[in-house]
Each structure stands twice: as structure tokens, then as C-alpha cells.
C-alpha positions as CSV (number, residue, x, y, z in Angstrom):
1,M,17.6,-62.2,-69.5
2,Q,19.4,-64.9,-71.5
3,V,17.5,-67.8,-72.8
4,I,19.8,-70.8,-72.6
5,P,19.1,-73.9,-74.8
6,A,19.8,-77.1,-73.1
7,I,21.2,-80.5,-74.5
8,D,20.9,-83.3,-72.0
9,L,23.4,-86.1,-73.0
10,L,22.7,-89.8,-72.3
11,D,24.7,-92.5,-74.2
12,G,26.0,-89.7,-76.7
13,Q,22.4,-88.7,-77.6
14,C,20.3,-85.6,-76.8
15,V,17.4,-86.7,-74.5
16,R,15.2,-85.1,-71.9
17,L,13.8,-86.9,-68.9
18,H,10.6,-86.3,-67.1
19,Q,11.2,-85.1,-63.8
20,G,14.6,-86.7,-63.5
21,D,13.3,-90.1,-64.2
22,Y,15.8,-92.1,-66.1
23,D,13.0,-94.6,-66.8
24,Q,11.2,-91.8,-68.8
25,V,13.5,-90.7,-71.5
26,T,12.6,-89.0,-74.6
27,R,15.2,-89.0,-77.5
28,F,15.3,-86.0,-79.6
29,S,18.6,-86.6,-81.7
30,D,21.7,-88.8,-82.2
31,D,23.8,-85.7,-83.3
32,P,24.4,-83.4,-80.6
33,V,27.1,-81.4,-82.5
34,A,24.5,-80.7,-85.1
35,Q,21.8,-79.6,-82.6
36,A,24.2,-77.4,-80.7
37,L,25.2,-75.7,-83.9
38,S,21.4,-75.2,-84.7
39,W,20.8,-73.5,-81.5
40,Q,23.9,-71.3,-82.0
41,E,22.6,-70.4,-85.6
42,Q,19.2,-69.4,-84.1
43,G,20.8,-66.9,-81.8
44,A,21.6,-68.6,-78.6
45,Q,24.3,-66.7,-76.6
46,R,25.1,-69.7,-74.6
47,L,24.6,-73.4,-74.4
48,H,23.9,-75.7,-71.4
49,L,25.1,-79.4,-71.3
50,V,24.0,-81.9,-68.8
51,D,25.8,-85.1,-68.7
52,L,23.2,-87.5,-67.5
53,D,25.5,-90.5,-67.5
54,G,28.0,-88.6,-65.4
55,A,25.4,-87.5,-63.0
56,R,24.1,-90.9,-62.5
57,T,27.5,-92.9,-62.5
58,G,30.2,-90.3,-62.3
59,Q,31.8,-91.9,-65.4
60,P,32.9,-89.4,-68.1
61,V,31.5,-91.4,-71.2
62,N,30.2,-88.3,-72.8
63,D,33.4,-86.4,-73.1
64,P,34.1,-87.1,-76.8
65,V,30.7,-85.4,-77.5
66,L,31.1,-82.5,-75.4
67,K,34.7,-81.9,-76.9
68,A,33.3,-82.0,-80.4
69,I,30.6,-79.4,-79.3
70,T,33.1,-77.0,-77.8
71,A,35.1,-77.2,-80.8
72,A,32.3,-76.6,-83.2
73,L,30.7,-73.7,-81.4
74,N,31.8,-70.0,-81.0
75,I,29.4,-69.2,-78.1
76,P,30.3,-70.2,-74.4
77,V,29.3,-73.6,-73.3
78,Q,28.5,-74.9,-69.6
79,L,28.3,-78.3,-68.3
80,G,27.0,-80.1,-65.3
81,G,26.6,-83.6,-64.3
82,G,29.1,-85.7,-62.3
83,V,31.5,-83.0,-61.7
84,R,32.7,-84.1,-58.3
85,S,36.3,-83.5,-58.0
86,A,38.7,-80.7,-58.6
87,A,40.5,-82.7,-61.2
88,R,37.3,-83.4,-63.1
89,A,36.5,-79.7,-63.1
90,K,39.9,-78.7,-64.4
91,D,39.8,-81.4,-67.0
92,L,36.3,-80.0,-68.3
93,L,37.7,-76.4,-68.5
94,A,40.7,-77.6,-70.4
95,C,38.2,-79.2,-72.9
96,G,37.0,-75.7,-73.7
97,L,34.0,-75.2,-71.5
98,D,33.4,-71.8,-70.3
99,R,31.9,-73.0,-67.0
100,V,31.5,-75.9,-65.0
101,I,28.5,-76.7,-62.8
102,L,28.7,-78.4,-59.4
103,G,25.7,-80.0,-57.9
104,T,26.3,-83.0,-55.5
105,V,29.7,-81.9,-54.5
106,A,28.2,-78.4,-53.4
107,L,26.2,-80.1,-50.9
108,E,28.8,-82.6,-49.8
109,Q,32.1,-80.7,-50.2
110,P,31.2,-76.9,-50.1
111,K,35.0,-75.9,-49.3
112,L,36.0,-77.5,-52.6
113,V,33.5,-75.4,-54.4
114,D,35.0,-72.3,-52.6
115,Q,38.6,-73.5,-53.7
116,L,37.6,-74.1,-57.4
117,A,35.8,-70.6,-57.5
118,A,38.9,-69.0,-56.2
119,D,41.0,-70.9,-58.7
120,H,38.8,-70.3,-61.7
121,P,37.1,-66.9,-61.4
122,G,33.8,-66.6,-63.2
123,Q,33.8,-70.3,-64.3
124,I,32.3,-72.1,-61.5
125,V,28.5,-72.4,-61.1
126,V,26.4,-74.1,-58.3
127,G,23.6,-76.2,-59.5
128,I,20.8,-76.5,-56.8
129,D,18.3,-78.9,-57.7
130,A,15.3,-79.3,-55.5
131,R,12.5,-81.3,-54.7
132,D,9.7,-79.8,-52.3
133,G,12.4,-77.1,-51.4
134,K,15.0,-79.7,-50.2
135,V,18.2,-80.3,-52.3
136,A,18.5,-83.6,-54.2
137,T,22.0,-85.0,-55.4
138,R,23.6,-87.6,-57.5
139,G,21.4,-87.1,-60.6
140,W,18.3,-86.6,-58.4
141,L,18.3,-90.0,-57.3
142,E,19.2,-89.1,-53.5
143,A,17.5,-86.6,-51.3
144,S,18.8,-84.6,-48.4
145,S,17.3,-82.4,-45.6
146,T,19.0,-79.2,-46.8
147,E,16.9,-76.3,-47.7
148,A,17.8,-75.1,-51.2
149,T,17.7,-71.6,-49.9
150,A,20.2,-72.3,-47.2
151,L,22.5,-73.8,-49.7
152,A,22.3,-70.8,-51.9
153,Q,23.0,-68.4,-48.8
154,R,26.1,-70.6,-48.2
155,F,27.8,-69.8,-51.4
156,G,26.9,-66.1,-51.3
157,A,30.4,-64.9,-50.7
158,S,32.4,-67.7,-52.2
159,G,33.1,-66.2,-55.7
160,I,30.9,-68.5,-57.8
161,A,29.5,-67.1,-61.2
162,A,26.0,-68.2,-60.7
163,I,23.5,-70.6,-59.2
164,I,21.3,-72.7,-61.4
165,S,18.1,-73.4,-59.6
166,T,16.2,-76.4,-60.9
167,D,12.5,-77.4,-59.6
168,I,12.6,-81.1,-60.1
169,A,8.6,-81.4,-59.8
170,T,8.4,-79.0,-62.9
171,D,11.4,-80.2,-64.9
172,G,10.2,-81.6,-68.3
173,T,6.7,-81.0,-67.6
174,L,6.1,-77.9,-69.8
175,A,3.7,-76.9,-67.1
176,G,5.4,-73.5,-66.2
177,P,8.1,-72.5,-63.8
178,N,7.8,-72.7,-60.1
179,L,7.9,-68.9,-59.6
180,A,7.4,-68.9,-55.8
181,A,10.6,-71.2,-55.5
182,L,12.5,-69.0,-57.8
183,R,11.6,-65.9,-56.1
184,A,12.7,-67.5,-52.7
185,M,15.8,-68.6,-54.3
186,A,16.8,-65.2,-55.7
187,M,16.0,-63.5,-52.6
188,A,18.3,-65.8,-50.7
189,S,21.1,-65.6,-53.4
190,S,23.6,-62.8,-53.6
191,V,24.9,-64.0,-56.9
192,P,22.9,-64.3,-60.3
193,V,20.3,-67.0,-60.5
194,I,19.5,-69.1,-63.6
195,A,16.1,-70.6,-63.6
196,S,15.7,-74.1,-64.9
197,G,12.6,-76.4,-65.0
198,G,8.9,-76.2,-66.5
199,I,9.1,-73.8,-69.6
200,G,6.5,-74.7,-71.9
201,N,5.6,-71.7,-73.8
202,L,6.5,-68.1,-74.5
203,E,4.4,-66.7,-71.7
204,H,6.2,-68.7,-69.1
205,L,9.6,-67.1,-70.3
206,L,8.1,-63.7,-70.0
207,S,6.8,-64.4,-66.5
208,L,10.4,-64.7,-65.4
209,L,11.1,-61.1,-66.5
210,A,9.2,-59.8,-63.2
211,L,12.2,-61.8,-61.2
212,G,14.9,-60.0,-63.1
213,P,15.3,-57.2,-60.4
214,L,15.6,-59.9,-57.8
215,G,18.5,-61.5,-59.6
216,V,17.1,-64.1,-61.9
217,E,19.1,-63.2,-65.1
218,G,18.9,-66.5,-67.3
219,V,16.6,-69.3,-68.0
220,I,17.4,-72.8,-69.4
221,V,14.9,-74.2,-71.8
222,G,15.0,-77.8,-73.0
223,R,12.0,-79.9,-74.0
224,A,9.8,-76.9,-75.2
225,L,12.4,-76.0,-77.8
226,Y,12.6,-79.5,-79.1
227,D,8.8,-79.9,-79.3
228,G,8.5,-76.5,-81.1
229,R,6.4,-75.0,-78.3
230,V,9.1,-72.3,-78.0
231,D,10.8,-71.0,-80.9
232,L,14.2,-69.5,-79.7
233,A,14.7,-66.8,-82.2
234,E,11.0,-65.6,-81.3
235,A,11.7,-65.8,-77.7
236,L,14.8,-63.9,-77.8
237,Q,12.9,-61.0,-79.7
238,A,10.0,-61.0,-77.3
239,I,12.1,-60.8,-74.2
240,G,14.2,-58.1,-75.9
241,S,11.0,-56.1,-76.7
242,A,9.6,-56.6,-73.2
243,R,12.8,-55.2,-71.5
244,L,12.7,-52.2,-73.8
245,Q,9.1,-51.4,-73.1
246,D,9.7,-51.7,-69.3
247,P,13.0,-50.0,-68.1
248,L,12.2,-51.1,-64.7
249,L,13.3,-54.6,-65.6
250,G,16.8,-53.3,-65.6
251,S,19.8,-54.9,-67.6
252,S,20.8,-58.5,-67.4
253,A,24.4,-59.7,-66.7
254,F,23.7,-62.3,-69.3
255,A,22.5,-60.0,-72.0
């Protein structure tokens, strides 16, 4: 299982929101490039970026920062937030991103996701953010009546690389992942699932290994890394050791 550090960008700074609330912002760094390099040096194999300004307004105000990050790093970088058109997705991939994540557009224009997945094999990811099992869009500011698992099933044969499953109620809380929701998502999805939300300690990370055989093959970690509750190098070592001790966990596509 791959542990993926997250950098959430707001006004060019590294921040975290509490349960997606833009009024509850914690700022961690004003140098996202240095932070990205730090995660790489500590052993990260992939970096997850969220453009919070893009998610809220659709405006690409953080593009200079993300270009600087992709230029500085050797590991693949993925980004979500405000990617709502084919042109925007293509522009981001041209900036050096390995993958772009489509959230709102996956619900509102699913055929566009199908087309982008066909045009850019292995580079399109669907982000499904859910509150009480229902999909939320536009930076979590709007709710829908669509079940998260139903949306996951919709993209099973589309050729997307993965689904990022975020439980809004646990995001930024450090209280632990919503294992029941992740299990349901993994069982509904025929593509790999990356967990997001709620990781607060090493035990939370290890709890996800039991879902590996169902297709949960990565986990995004944010606040716990910044707060020092999880040490990235230690987490990578612990997960590797656990997999060696239990061959039933299988191998991860993200390893």
C-alpha cells in the first residue's frame, strides 16, 4: 500500500481544512516546493496536491506553485481541485503532472471523464467525496443525491486509473478512517481505490491493510504528517513489514 503525502494549496500556501470548511483553515507552510521536496526525501513515492482555490472558484491561481513542484520533484505528482474541462485537464498534464483528478465533473459530465480516460490512459483519476454516503461537489460546498458507490460503479469500465474515496466527515479530524465506507467503495469499484480522510496515527494506516485484497491500494495522509502524529519513513517501514508478515495481503499496484 502506498502512503501518499498531501499538500493542500490555498493562496499559494500549504494548508489543511477541517471537514472541508474553508472557515477552519490551518496554515502549515508558505513554501510548498520545500515541503514537497521534504516528502520526497522521506521516501514518498507519489505526491497528492489539492488546489483548494480551484475547487472553490474554478480559477487556476495556484498554477505557478504546482509547476514549480512538478519541476522540482522526481516522483509522480497528482492534482485535484477545479478540473472541470478537457482543456484544463490537458493543461495540467502538460505542466508535468502524472495524473489529474476529476471530482465535480465526474458527477456532472461523466462522458467527459470517459473521453479523457481514453485520451490519457493511466492519467485520469476520479475523486469521489462523500458526506453520509452521498457525493459532494464544488469543493464540498454542494451536496447531491447520488450515492458514492453508484458513482464508483459508473466508472468501472471507463479506463480510469483509480478512485480517490474521501469521507468528508473524517477528513482533517485525525479520528480514523471510515472503514465501513471504504469497504463499500472498494466492493463497488472495479478499479483501485485510494483512501483519504481521517488518518491520525500509524494504527489507522495499518487498519487499511485489511482492505487491500478488496482493492484499497493507497492512502492519502495530510494533517497527521504535518502534526507529527505520523512519521512518513516509519509508516512506510511498518506497512512494508506488515505485508511481509502476512502474504495474504497481496501486492499493491502502487507499491
